All heavy atoms as TSV, in Angstrom:
chain	resi	resn	atom	element	x	y	z
A	1	MET	N	N	17.687	-38.478	-28.358
A	1	MET	CA	C	18.128	-39.186	-27.166
A	1	MET	C	C	16.928	-39.608	-26.316
A	1	MET	O	O	16.885	-40.691	-25.807
A	1	MET	CB	C	19.060	-38.267	-26.364
A	1	MET	CG	C	19.595	-38.898	-25.126
A	1	MET	SD	S	21.172	-39.618	-25.514
A	1	MET	CE	C	21.673	-40.125	-23.925
A	2	ALA	N	N	15.939	-38.720	-26.180
A	2	ALA	CA	C	14.764	-39.023	-25.368
A	2	ALA	C	C	13.947	-40.141	-25.999
A	2	ALA	O	O	13.394	-40.987	-25.296
A	2	ALA	CB	C	13.916	-37.780	-25.183
A	3	GLU	N	N	13.853	-40.146	-27.344
A	3	GLU	CA	C	13.093	-41.209	-28.015
A	3	GLU	C	C	13.765	-42.550	-27.826
A	3	GLU	O	O	13.095	-43.566	-27.662
A	3	GLU	CB	C	12.954	-40.886	-29.514
A	3	GLU	CG	C	11.895	-39.853	-29.808
A	3	GLU	CD	C	11.671	-39.695	-31.298
A	3	GLU	OE1	O	11.772	-40.694	-32.032
A	3	GLU	OE2	O	11.408	-38.576	-31.722
A	4	ASN	N	N	15.079	-42.563	-27.862
A	4	ASN	CA	C	15.821	-43.810	-27.671
A	4	ASN	C	C	15.564	-44.376	-26.278
A	4	ASN	O	O	15.356	-45.575	-26.113
A	4	ASN	CB	C	17.318	-43.568	-27.885
A	4	ASN	CG	C	18.101	-44.864	-27.909
A	4	ASN	OD1	O	17.550	-45.932	-28.138
A	4	ASN	ND2	N	19.388	-44.768	-27.654
A	5	THR	N	N	15.527	-43.519	-25.277
A	5	THR	CA	C	15.249	-43.945	-23.912
A	5	THR	C	C	13.827	-44.474	-23.792
A	5	THR	O	O	13.596	-45.496	-23.149
A	5	THR	CB	C	15.456	-42.770	-22.933
A	5	THR	OG1	O	16.771	-42.250	-23.100
A	5	THR	CG2	C	15.289	-43.209	-21.502
A	6	LYS	N	N	12.876	-43.796	-24.410
A	6	LYS	CA	C	11.490	-44.256	-24.364
A	6	LYS	C	C	11.354	-45.615	-25.043
A	6	LYS	O	O	10.639	-46.489	-24.562
A	6	LYS	CB	C	10.568	-43.235	-25.038
A	6	LYS	CG	C	10.320	-42.005	-24.208
A	6	LYS	CD	C	9.337	-41.075	-24.902
A	6	LYS	CE	C	9.088	-39.837	-24.065
A	6	LYS	NZ	N	8.124	-38.935	-24.693
A	7	THR	N	N	12.041	-45.788	-26.161
A	7	THR	CA	C	11.995	-47.070	-26.877
A	7	THR	C	C	12.587	-48.171	-26.018
A	7	THR	O	O	12.040	-49.278	-25.950
A	7	THR	CB	C	12.757	-46.965	-28.216
A	7	THR	OG1	O	12.216	-45.891	-28.972
A	7	THR	CG2	C	12.637	-48.246	-29.010
A	8	GLN	N	N	13.686	-47.879	-25.346
A	8	GLN	CA	C	14.314	-48.876	-24.477
A	8	GLN	C	C	13.376	-49.260	-23.340
A	8	GLN	O	O	13.257	-50.435	-22.999
A	8	GLN	CB	C	15.627	-48.331	-23.903
A	8	GLN	CG	C	16.759	-48.289	-24.904
A	8	GLN	CD	C	18.024	-47.686	-24.313
A	8	GLN	OE1	O	17.989	-47.000	-23.297
A	8	GLN	NE2	N	19.144	-47.944	-24.966
A	9	LYS	N	N	12.704	-48.279	-22.746
A	9	LYS	CA	C	11.771	-48.557	-21.655
A	9	LYS	C	C	10.607	-49.407	-22.141
A	9	LYS	O	O	10.189	-50.352	-21.476
A	9	LYS	CB	C	11.262	-47.255	-21.032
A	9	LYS	CG	C	12.280	-46.559	-20.170
A	9	LYS	CD	C	11.714	-45.299	-19.551
A	9	LYS	CE	C	12.764	-44.576	-18.732
A	9	LYS	NZ	N	12.243	-43.340	-18.136
A	10	LYS	N	N	10.073	-49.074	-23.328
A	10	LYS	CA	C	8.960	-49.851	-23.875
A	10	LYS	C	C	9.389	-51.292	-24.123
A	10	LYS	O	O	8.664	-52.225	-23.799
A	10	LYS	CB	C	8.459	-49.228	-25.180
A	10	LYS	CG	C	7.575	-48.031	-24.996
A	10	LYS	CD	C	7.050	-47.528	-26.327
A	10	LYS	CE	C	6.182	-46.299	-26.163
A	10	LYS	NZ	N	5.689	-45.797	-27.442
A	11	ASN	N	N	10.566	-51.465	-24.700
A	11	ASN	CA	C	11.071	-52.814	-24.963
A	11	ASN	C	C	11.284	-53.581	-23.661
A	11	ASN	O	O	11.009	-54.774	-23.583
A	11	ASN	CB	C	12.367	-52.763	-25.779
A	11	ASN	CG	C	12.118	-52.364	-27.217
A	11	ASN	OD1	O	11.020	-52.517	-27.742
A	11	ASN	ND2	N	13.149	-51.819	-27.850
A	12	TRP	N	N	11.788	-52.883	-22.643
A	12	TRP	CA	C	12.026	-53.542	-21.361
A	12	TRP	C	C	10.703	-54.007	-20.752
A	12	TRP	O	O	10.603	-55.129	-20.266
A	12	TRP	CB	C	12.739	-52.579	-20.414
A	12	TRP	CG	C	13.160	-53.234	-19.139
A	12	TRP	CD1	C	14.256	-54.003	-18.921
A	12	TRP	CD2	C	12.445	-53.192	-17.892
A	12	TRP	NE1	N	14.286	-54.425	-17.620
A	12	TRP	CE2	C	13.181	-53.954	-16.964
A	12	TRP	CE3	C	11.269	-52.579	-17.478
A	12	TRP	CZ2	C	12.778	-54.120	-15.650
A	12	TRP	CZ3	C	10.870	-52.751	-16.171
A	12	TRP	CH2	C	11.627	-53.513	-15.267
A	13	PHE	N	N	9.690	-53.146	-20.785
A	13	PHE	CA	C	8.393	-53.525	-20.225
A	13	PHE	C	C	7.727	-54.632	-21.045
A	13	PHE	O	O	7.076	-55.510	-20.492
A	13	PHE	CB	C	7.471	-52.309	-20.104
A	13	PHE	CG	C	7.749	-51.481	-18.880
A	13	PHE	CD1	C	8.300	-50.215	-19.001
A	13	PHE	CD2	C	7.477	-51.969	-17.620
A	13	PHE	CE1	C	8.573	-49.448	-17.875
A	13	PHE	CE2	C	7.742	-51.220	-16.483
A	13	PHE	CZ	C	8.296	-49.955	-16.615
A	14	LYS	N	N	7.907	-54.615	-22.357
A	14	LYS	CA	C	7.360	-55.701	-23.188
A	14	LYS	C	C	8.040	-57.015	-22.844
A	14	LYS	O	O	7.389	-58.060	-22.756
A	14	LYS	CB	C	7.549	-55.384	-24.674
A	14	LYS	CG	C	6.567	-54.363	-25.202
A	14	LYS	CD	C	6.757	-54.139	-26.694
A	14	LYS	CE	C	5.795	-53.088	-27.208
A	14	LYS	NZ	N	5.972	-52.825	-28.637
A	15	GLY	N	N	9.347	-56.976	-22.642
A	15	GLY	CA	C	10.076	-58.183	-22.245
A	15	GLY	C	C	9.646	-58.673	-20.880
A	15	GLY	O	O	9.482	-59.873	-20.651
A	16	LEU	N	N	9.443	-57.737	-19.964
A	16	LEU	CA	C	8.985	-58.085	-18.621
A	16	LEU	C	C	7.606	-58.731	-18.675
A	16	LEU	O	O	7.358	-59.759	-18.028
A	16	LEU	CB	C	8.943	-56.829	-17.754
A	16	LEU	CG	C	8.573	-57.007	-16.287
A	16	LEU	CD1	C	9.622	-57.829	-15.563
A	16	LEU	CD2	C	8.421	-55.652	-15.633
A	17	GLN	N	N	6.729	-58.162	-19.478
A	17	GLN	CA	C	5.378	-58.708	-19.615
A	17	GLN	C	C	5.438	-60.116	-20.221
A	17	GLN	O	O	4.723	-61.022	-19.777
A	17	GLN	CB	C	4.543	-57.788	-20.500
A	17	GLN	CG	C	3.088	-58.177	-20.589
A	17	GLN	CD	C	2.287	-57.198	-21.438
A	17	GLN	OE1	O	2.834	-56.460	-22.248
A	17	GLN	NE2	N	0.981	-57.186	-21.252
A	18	ALA	N	N	6.296	-60.324	-21.195
A	18	ALA	CA	C	6.436	-61.642	-21.815
A	18	ALA	C	C	6.942	-62.662	-20.805
A	18	ALA	O	O	6.484	-63.813	-20.789
A	18	ALA	CB	C	7.387	-61.555	-23.008
A	19	GLU	N	N	7.870	-62.257	-19.943
A	19	GLU	CA	C	8.396	-63.176	-18.928
A	19	GLU	C	C	7.329	-63.525	-17.897
A	19	GLU	O	O	7.237	-64.666	-17.452
A	19	GLU	CB	C	9.622	-62.575	-18.236
A	19	GLU	CG	C	10.846	-62.510	-19.116
A	19	GLU	CD	C	11.309	-63.872	-19.610
A	19	GLU	OE1	O	11.285	-64.845	-18.827
A	19	GLU	OE2	O	11.671	-63.959	-20.788
A	20	PHE	N	N	6.511	-62.551	-17.506
A	20	PHE	CA	C	5.451	-62.830	-16.541
A	20	PHE	C	C	4.406	-63.788	-17.115
A	20	PHE	O	O	3.793	-64.547	-16.376
A	20	PHE	CB	C	4.780	-61.541	-16.066
A	20	PHE	CG	C	5.370	-61.005	-14.798
A	20	PHE	CD1	C	6.169	-59.877	-14.814
A	20	PHE	CD2	C	5.138	-61.635	-13.588
A	20	PHE	CE1	C	6.726	-59.386	-13.655
A	20	PHE	CE2	C	5.687	-61.152	-12.416
A	20	PHE	CZ	C	6.489	-60.017	-12.445
A	21	LYS	N	N	4.213	-63.759	-18.417
A	21	LYS	CA	C	3.261	-64.689	-19.036
A	21	LYS	C	C	3.780	-66.120	-18.991
A	21	LYS	O	O	3.007	-67.068	-19.023
A	21	LYS	CB	C	2.973	-64.278	-20.478
A	21	LYS	CG	C	2.098	-63.045	-20.576
A	21	LYS	CD	C	1.813	-62.670	-22.017
A	21	LYS	CE	C	0.948	-61.420	-22.090
A	21	LYS	NZ	N	0.678	-61.007	-23.468
A	22	LYS	N	N	5.103	-66.284	-18.878
A	22	LYS	CA	C	5.706	-67.622	-18.830
A	22	LYS	C	C	5.646	-68.243	-17.434
A	22	LYS	O	O	5.821	-69.440	-17.289
A	22	LYS	CB	C	7.176	-67.552	-19.253
A	22	LYS	CG	C	7.389	-67.172	-20.688
A	22	LYS	CD	C	8.883	-67.108	-20.978
A	22	LYS	CE	C	9.172	-66.558	-22.350
A	22	LYS	NZ	N	10.631	-66.445	-22.582
A	23	VAL	N	N	5.406	-67.419	-16.414
A	23	VAL	CA	C	5.403	-67.906	-15.038
A	23	VAL	C	C	4.231	-68.857	-14.825
A	23	VAL	O	O	3.099	-68.568	-15.213
A	23	VAL	CB	C	5.311	-66.734	-14.035
A	23	VAL	CG1	C	5.149	-67.245	-12.611
A	23	VAL	CG2	C	6.536	-65.858	-14.154
A	24	VAL	N	N	4.512	-70.004	-14.201
A	24	VAL	CA	C	3.468	-70.958	-13.846
A	24	VAL	C	C	3.217	-70.798	-12.352
A	24	VAL	O	O	4.067	-71.152	-11.528
A	24	VAL	CB	C	3.901	-72.402	-14.169
A	24	VAL	CG1	C	2.817	-73.383	-13.750
A	24	VAL	CG2	C	4.225	-72.538	-15.643
A	25	TRP	N	N	2.081	-70.222	-12.001
A	25	TRP	CA	C	1.773	-69.979	-10.601
A	25	TRP	C	C	1.247	-71.257	-9.971
A	25	TRP	O	O	0.473	-72.001	-10.583
A	25	TRP	CB	C	0.737	-68.866	-10.476
A	25	TRP	CG	C	1.228	-67.572	-11.043
A	25	TRP	CD1	C	0.897	-67.032	-12.240
A	25	TRP	CD2	C	2.177	-66.677	-10.459
A	25	TRP	NE1	N	1.566	-65.847	-12.427
A	25	TRP	CE2	C	2.360	-65.609	-11.351
A	25	TRP	CE3	C	2.882	-66.676	-9.262
A	25	TRP	CZ2	C	3.220	-64.553	-11.082
A	25	TRP	CZ3	C	3.730	-65.624	-8.995
A	25	TRP	CH2	C	3.894	-64.582	-9.898
A	26	PRO	N	N	1.635	-71.558	-8.723
A	26	PRO	CA	C	1.175	-72.802	-8.084
A	26	PRO	C	C	-0.294	-72.713	-7.684
A	26	PRO	O	O	-0.818	-71.631	-7.454
A	26	PRO	CB	C	2.075	-72.897	-6.837
A	26	PRO	CG	C	2.471	-71.493	-6.540
A	26	PRO	CD	C	2.554	-70.813	-7.875
A	27	ASP	N	N	-0.917	-73.902	-7.584
A	27	ASP	CA	C	-2.296	-73.917	-7.108
A	27	ASP	C	C	-2.302	-73.773	-5.579
A	27	ASP	O	O	-1.253	-73.769	-4.938
A	27	ASP	CB	C	-3.013	-75.195	-7.545
A	27	ASP	CG	C	-2.326	-76.464	-7.043
A	27	ASP	OD1	O	-1.232	-76.357	-6.469
A	27	ASP	OD2	O	-2.896	-77.550	-7.230
A	28	LYS	N	N	-3.484	-73.644	-4.999
A	28	LYS	CA	C	-3.590	-73.368	-3.560
A	28	LYS	C	C	-2.996	-74.490	-2.725
A	28	LYS	O	O	-2.344	-74.236	-1.704
A	28	LYS	CB	C	-5.048	-73.139	-3.171
A	28	LYS	CG	C	-5.577	-71.794	-3.608
A	28	LYS	CD	C	-6.977	-71.566	-3.083
A	28	LYS	CE	C	-7.491	-70.201	-3.524
A	28	LYS	NZ	N	-8.811	-69.912	-2.967
A	29	LYS	N	N	-3.212	-75.735	-3.133
A	29	LYS	CA	C	-2.708	-76.872	-2.354
A	29	LYS	C	C	-1.182	-76.877	-2.337
A	29	LYS	O	O	-0.562	-77.047	-1.287
A	29	LYS	CB	C	-3.244	-78.174	-2.953
A	29	LYS	CG	C	-2.891	-79.398	-2.161
A	29	LYS	CD	C	-3.500	-80.646	-2.777
A	29	LYS	CE	C	-3.103	-81.880	-1.998
A	29	LYS	NZ	N	-3.633	-83.101	-2.615
A	30	THR	N	N	-0.577	-76.686	-3.489
A	30	THR	CA	C	0.877	-76.651	-3.573
A	30	THR	C	C	1.433	-75.473	-2.793
A	30	THR	O	O	2.427	-75.603	-2.068
A	30	THR	CB	C	1.318	-76.563	-5.048
A	30	THR	OG1	O	0.758	-77.663	-5.764
A	30	THR	CG2	C	2.823	-76.590	-5.174
A	31	LEU	N	N	0.797	-74.326	-2.919
A	31	LEU	CA	C	1.236	-73.132	-2.203
A	31	LEU	C	C	1.173	-73.352	-0.691
A	31	LEU	O	O	2.101	-72.983	0.033
A	31	LEU	CB	C	0.379	-71.938	-2.606
A	31	LEU	CG	C	0.764	-70.594	-2.007
A	31	LEU	CD1	C	2.152	-70.180	-2.457
A	31	LEU	CD2	C	-0.251	-69.543	-2.407
A	32	ALA	N	N	0.102	-73.974	-0.220
A	32	ALA	CA	C	-0.040	-74.240	1.214
A	32	ALA	C	C	1.039	-75.202	1.692
A	32	ALA	O	O	1.633	-74.995	2.761
A	32	ALA	CB	C	-1.427	-74.807	1.501
A	33	ARG	N	N	1.312	-76.253	0.907
A	33	ARG	CA	C	2.356	-77.225	1.287
A	33	ARG	C	C	3.721	-76.566	1.349
A	33	ARG	O	O	4.491	-76.774	2.290
A	33	ARG	CB	C	2.395	-78.382	0.286
A	33	ARG	CG	C	1.523	-79.545	0.640
A	33	ARG	CD	C	1.907	-80.806	-0.118
A	33	ARG	NE	N	2.467	-80.550	-1.426
A	33	ARG	CZ	C	1.909	-80.858	-2.584
A	33	ARG	NH1	N	0.751	-81.448	-2.617
A	33	ARG	NH2	N	2.509	-80.580	-3.726
A	34	GLN	N	N	4.037	-75.776	0.348
A	34	GLN	CA	C	5.344	-75.127	0.308
A	34	GLN	C	C	5.488	-74.089	1.414
A	34	GLN	O	O	6.548	-73.964	2.025
A	34	GLN	CB	C	5.581	-74.497	-1.063
A	34	GLN	CG	C	5.778	-75.523	-2.156
A	34	GLN	CD	C	5.954	-74.897	-3.531
A	34	GLN	OE1	O	5.716	-73.713	-3.726
A	34	GLN	NE2	N	6.358	-75.718	-4.485
A	35	THR	N	N	4.419	-73.356	1.699
A	35	THR	CA	C	4.455	-72.378	2.779
A	35	THR	C	C	4.660	-73.076	4.121
A	35	THR	O	O	5.464	-72.631	4.948
A	35	THR	CB	C	3.159	-71.551	2.806
A	35	THR	OG1	O	3.002	-70.911	1.540
A	35	THR	CG2	C	3.179	-70.517	3.907
A	36	THR	N	N	3.960	-74.177	4.338
A	36	THR	CA	C	4.115	-74.946	5.569
A	36	THR	C	C	5.547	-75.459	5.695
A	36	THR	O	O	6.136	-75.402	6.784
A	36	THR	CB	C	3.125	-76.126	5.594
A	36	THR	OG1	O	1.796	-75.613	5.461
A	36	THR	CG2	C	3.236	-76.911	6.873
A	37	ALA	N	N	6.101	-75.941	4.609
A	37	ALA	CA	C	7.474	-76.439	4.639
A	37	ALA	C	C	8.461	-75.325	4.978
A	37	ALA	O	O	9.373	-75.516	5.791
A	37	ALA	CB	C	7.830	-77.070	3.296
A	38	VAL	N	N	8.283	-74.154	4.392
A	38	VAL	CA	C	9.186	-73.029	4.663
A	38	VAL	C	C	9.088	-72.600	6.122
A	38	VAL	O	O	10.110	-72.368	6.784
A	38	VAL	CB	C	8.880	-71.843	3.719
A	38	VAL	CG1	C	9.584	-70.586	4.174
A	38	VAL	CG2	C	9.273	-72.187	2.298
A	39	VAL	N	N	7.870	-72.508	6.644
A	39	VAL	CA	C	7.693	-72.105	8.047
A	39	VAL	C	C	8.297	-73.151	8.979
A	39	VAL	O	O	9.006	-72.815	9.942
A	39	VAL	CB	C	6.198	-71.859	8.362
A	39	VAL	CG1	C	5.974	-71.667	9.854
A	39	VAL	CG2	C	5.693	-70.651	7.590
A	40	ALA	N	N	8.061	-74.429	8.700
A	40	ALA	CA	C	8.595	-75.502	9.550
A	40	ALA	C	C	10.120	-75.507	9.547
A	40	ALA	O	O	10.757	-75.594	10.608
A	40	ALA	CB	C	8.054	-76.855	9.090
A	41	VAL	N	N	10.718	-75.395	8.381
A	41	VAL	CA	C	12.178	-75.376	8.293
A	41	VAL	C	C	12.736	-74.146	8.996
A	41	VAL	O	O	13.762	-74.226	9.693
A	41	VAL	CB	C	12.638	-75.442	6.818
A	41	VAL	CG1	C	14.113	-75.139	6.687
A	41	VAL	CG2	C	12.324	-76.808	6.230
A	42	SER	N	N	12.073	-73.018	8.869
A	42	SER	CA	C	12.529	-71.793	9.537
A	42	SER	C	C	12.493	-71.947	11.048
A	42	SER	O	O	13.424	-71.533	11.749
A	42	SER	CB	C	11.673	-70.606	9.111
A	42	SER	OG	O	11.776	-70.379	7.730
A	43	VAL	N	N	11.421	-72.534	11.580
A	43	VAL	CA	C	11.302	-72.730	13.023
A	43	VAL	C	C	12.375	-73.696	13.517
A	43	VAL	O	O	13.053	-73.434	14.526
A	43	VAL	CB	C	9.885	-73.234	13.393
A	43	VAL	CG1	C	9.822	-73.717	14.834
A	43	VAL	CG2	C	8.861	-72.133	13.151
A	44	VAL	N	N	12.565	-74.809	12.803
A	44	VAL	CA	C	13.581	-75.792	13.200
A	44	VAL	C	C	14.970	-75.177	13.148
A	44	VAL	O	O	15.774	-75.327	14.076
A	44	VAL	CB	C	13.493	-77.058	12.320
A	44	VAL	CG1	C	14.693	-77.966	12.547
A	44	VAL	CG2	C	12.196	-77.799	12.598
A	45	LEU	N	N	15.266	-74.463	12.089
A	45	LEU	CA	C	16.584	-73.830	11.960
A	45	LEU	C	C	16.792	-72.781	13.050
A	45	LEU	O	O	17.882	-72.678	13.627
A	45	LEU	CB	C	16.730	-73.204	10.581
A	45	LEU	CG	C	18.115	-72.696	10.212
A	45	LEU	CD1	C	19.149	-73.808	10.289
A	45	LEU	CD2	C	18.094	-72.106	8.809
A	46	GLY	N	N	15.760	-72.017	13.358
A	46	GLY	CA	C	15.860	-71.039	14.439
A	46	GLY	C	C	16.138	-71.706	15.774
A	46	GLY	O	O	16.949	-71.219	16.571
A	47	ALA	N	N	15.479	-72.843	16.032
A	47	ALA	CA	C	15.710	-73.581	17.280
A	47	ALA	C	C	17.136	-74.124	17.331
A	47	ALA	O	O	17.800	-74.048	18.377
A	47	ALA	CB	C	14.696	-74.720	17.408
A	48	VAL	N	N	17.627	-74.659	16.221
A	48	VAL	CA	C	18.995	-75.184	16.177
A	48	VAL	C	C	19.996	-74.059	16.437
A	48	VAL	O	O	20.941	-74.221	17.224
A	48	VAL	CB	C	19.271	-75.872	14.816
A	48	VAL	CG1	C	20.747	-76.162	14.640
A	48	VAL	CG2	C	18.463	-77.147	14.695
A	49	ILE	N	N	19.802	-72.921	15.813
A	49	ILE	CA	C	20.708	-71.782	16.019
A	49	ILE	C	C	20.649	-71.317	17.472
A	49	ILE	O	O	21.686	-71.003	18.070
A	49	ILE	CB	C	20.375	-70.639	15.045
A	49	ILE	CG1	C	20.738	-71.059	13.622
A	49	ILE	CG2	C	21.095	-69.356	15.434
A	49	ILE	CD1	C	20.284	-70.096	12.554
A	50	ALA	N	N	19.461	-71.295	18.083
A	50	ALA	CA	C	19.325	-70.882	19.481
A	50	ALA	C	C	20.063	-71.839	20.407
A	50	ALA	O	O	20.758	-71.412	21.341
A	50	ALA	CB	C	17.846	-70.794	19.864
A	51	VAL	N	N	19.940	-73.141	20.152
A	51	VAL	CA	C	20.634	-74.142	20.977
A	51	VAL	C	C	22.147	-73.990	20.836
A	51	VAL	O	O	22.875	-73.999	21.843
A	51	VAL	CB	C	20.177	-75.571	20.599
A	51	VAL	CG1	C	21.074	-76.621	21.232
A	51	VAL	CG2	C	18.731	-75.785	21.016
A	52	ILE	N	N	22.631	-73.839	19.622
A	52	ILE	CA	C	24.065	-73.650	19.406
A	52	ILE	C	C	24.541	-72.381	20.102
A	52	ILE	O	O	25.618	-72.360	20.717
A	52	ILE	CB	C	24.394	-73.633	17.898
A	52	ILE	CG1	C	24.175	-75.011	17.306
A	52	ILE	CG2	C	25.820	-73.166	17.653
A	52	ILE	CD1	C	24.266	-75.058	15.796
A	53	ASP	N	N	23.740	-71.329	20.047
A	53	ASP	CA	C	24.096	-70.066	20.697
A	53	ASP	C	C	24.220	-70.241	22.205
A	53	ASP	O	O	25.172	-69.759	22.814
A	53	ASP	CB	C	23.048	-69.008	20.355
A	53	ASP	CG	C	23.355	-67.658	20.973
A	53	ASP	OD1	O	24.489	-67.165	20.784
A	53	ASP	OD2	O	22.465	-67.097	21.632
A	54	VAL	N	N	23.263	-70.928	22.811
A	54	VAL	CA	C	23.303	-71.152	24.260
A	54	VAL	C	C	24.530	-71.984	24.632
A	54	VAL	O	O	25.241	-71.664	25.598
A	54	VAL	CB	C	21.998	-71.830	24.739
A	54	VAL	CG1	C	22.125	-72.325	26.175
A	54	VAL	CG2	C	20.833	-70.873	24.607
A	55	ILE	N	N	24.794	-73.032	23.885
A	55	ILE	CA	C	25.959	-73.888	24.167
A	55	ILE	C	C	27.253	-73.086	24.057
A	55	ILE	O	O	28.120	-73.167	24.937
A	55	ILE	CB	C	25.973	-75.103	23.218
A	55	ILE	CG1	C	24.823	-76.048	23.561
A	55	ILE	CG2	C	27.312	-75.837	23.306
A	55	ILE	CD1	C	24.611	-77.149	22.549
A	56	LEU	N	N	27.384	-72.300	22.995
A	56	LEU	CA	C	28.599	-71.496	22.826
A	56	LEU	C	C	28.727	-70.447	23.932
A	56	LEU	O	O	29.835	-70.197	24.429
A	56	LEU	CB	C	28.605	-70.828	21.456
A	56	LEU	CG	C	28.869	-71.745	20.265
A	56	LEU	CD1	C	28.717	-70.981	18.969
A	56	LEU	CD2	C	30.256	-72.352	20.366
A	57	ARG	N	N	27.605	-69.838	24.315
A	57	ARG	CA	C	27.652	-68.819	25.367
A	57	ARG	C	C	28.136	-69.425	26.685
A	57	ARG	O	O	29.011	-68.876	27.347
A	57	ARG	CB	C	26.271	-68.184	25.551
A	57	ARG	CG	C	26.330	-66.987	26.469
A	57	ARG	CD	C	25.013	-66.233	26.612
A	57	ARG	NE	N	24.037	-66.516	25.584
A	57	ARG	CZ	C	22.745	-66.751	25.838
A	57	ARG	NH1	N	22.293	-66.736	27.067
A	57	ARG	NH2	N	21.899	-66.987	24.856
A	58	TYR	N	N	27.566	-70.589	27.063
A	58	TYR	CA	C	28.011	-71.235	28.300
A	58	TYR	C	C	29.459	-71.715	28.186
A	58	TYR	O	O	30.212	-71.638	29.160
A	58	TYR	CB	C	27.085	-72.387	28.670
A	58	TYR	CG	C	25.772	-71.927	29.279
A	58	TYR	CD1	C	24.555	-72.297	28.727
A	58	TYR	CD2	C	25.757	-71.091	30.394
A	58	TYR	CE1	C	23.358	-71.864	29.273
A	58	TYR	CE2	C	24.571	-70.642	30.936
A	58	TYR	CZ	C	23.380	-71.040	30.381
A	58	TYR	OH	O	22.192	-70.605	30.920
A	59	GLY	N	N	29.845	-72.190	27.020
A	59	GLY	CA	C	31.234	-72.632	26.832
A	59	GLY	C	C	32.208	-71.487	26.962
A	59	GLY	O	O	33.251	-71.611	27.618
A	60	ILE	N	N	31.892	-70.357	26.359
A	60	ILE	CA	C	32.775	-69.194	26.438
A	60	ILE	C	C	32.794	-68.645	27.870
A	60	ILE	O	O	33.861	-68.298	28.382
A	60	ILE	CB	C	32.342	-68.117	25.420
A	60	ILE	CG1	C	32.629	-68.609	24.012
A	60	ILE	CG2	C	33.055	-66.803	25.692
A	60	ILE	CD1	C	32.065	-67.743	22.909
A	61	ASP	N	N	31.638	-68.596	28.529
A	61	ASP	CA	C	31.600	-68.148	29.930
A	61	ASP	C	C	32.437	-69.068	30.817
A	61	ASP	O	O	33.130	-68.606	31.716
A	61	ASP	CB	C	30.163	-68.096	30.442
A	61	ASP	CG	C	29.394	-66.919	29.898
A	61	ASP	OD1	O	30.041	-65.987	29.378
A	61	ASP	OD2	O	28.147	-66.920	30.003
A	62	PHE	N	N	32.389	-70.370	30.568
A	62	PHE	CA	C	33.174	-71.326	31.357
A	62	PHE	C	C	34.668	-71.095	31.142
A	62	PHE	O	O	35.455	-71.140	32.097
A	62	PHE	CB	C	32.789	-72.755	30.937
A	62	PHE	CG	C	33.591	-73.806	31.649
A	62	PHE	CD1	C	33.315	-74.117	32.982
A	62	PHE	CD2	C	34.603	-74.486	31.013
A	62	PHE	CE1	C	34.045	-75.088	33.641
A	62	PHE	CE2	C	35.332	-75.450	31.659
A	62	PHE	CZ	C	35.060	-75.770	32.976
A	63	LEU	N	N	35.066	-70.831	29.918
A	63	LEU	CA	C	36.484	-70.614	29.633
A	63	LEU	C	C	36.990	-69.274	30.176
A	63	LEU	O	O	38.140	-69.162	30.600
A	63	LEU	CB	C	36.738	-70.659	28.119
A	63	LEU	CG	C	36.577	-72.015	27.449
A	63	LEU	CD1	C	36.708	-71.884	25.950
A	63	LEU	CD2	C	37.595	-73.004	27.988
A	64	VAL	N	N	36.163	-68.260	30.184
A	64	VAL	CA	C	36.579	-66.931	30.624
A	64	VAL	C	C	36.686	-66.865	32.154
A	64	VAL	O	O	37.586	-66.215	32.680
A	64	VAL	CB	C	35.594	-65.865	30.094
A	64	VAL	CG1	C	35.871	-64.495	30.714
A	64	VAL	CG2	C	35.682	-65.772	28.589
A	65	LYS	N	N	35.786	-67.556	32.862
A	65	LYS	CA	C	35.783	-67.475	34.339
A	65	LYS	C	C	36.850	-68.300	34.954
A	65	LYS	O	O	37.564	-69.030	34.697
A	65	LYS	CB	C	34.425	-67.909	34.882
A	65	LYS	CG	C	33.367	-66.874	34.615
A	65	LYS	CD	C	32.055	-67.267	35.212
A	65	LYS	CE	C	31.022	-66.205	34.889
A	65	LYS	NZ	N	29.716	-66.543	35.395
């Protein structure tokens, strides 16, 4: 039973290693562009959510009072 588990672990790690060899890592320029895009979209989305939150808060306060 222990040998079977060890064999399964070895096969899993060999498969994992094979998959990592297939990964195409981006170059620095592409990585910088994509990182900038993610940060920009996150900031814009955060601002949109904040504006919607403020509008809903004032709307609910207006209806409750």
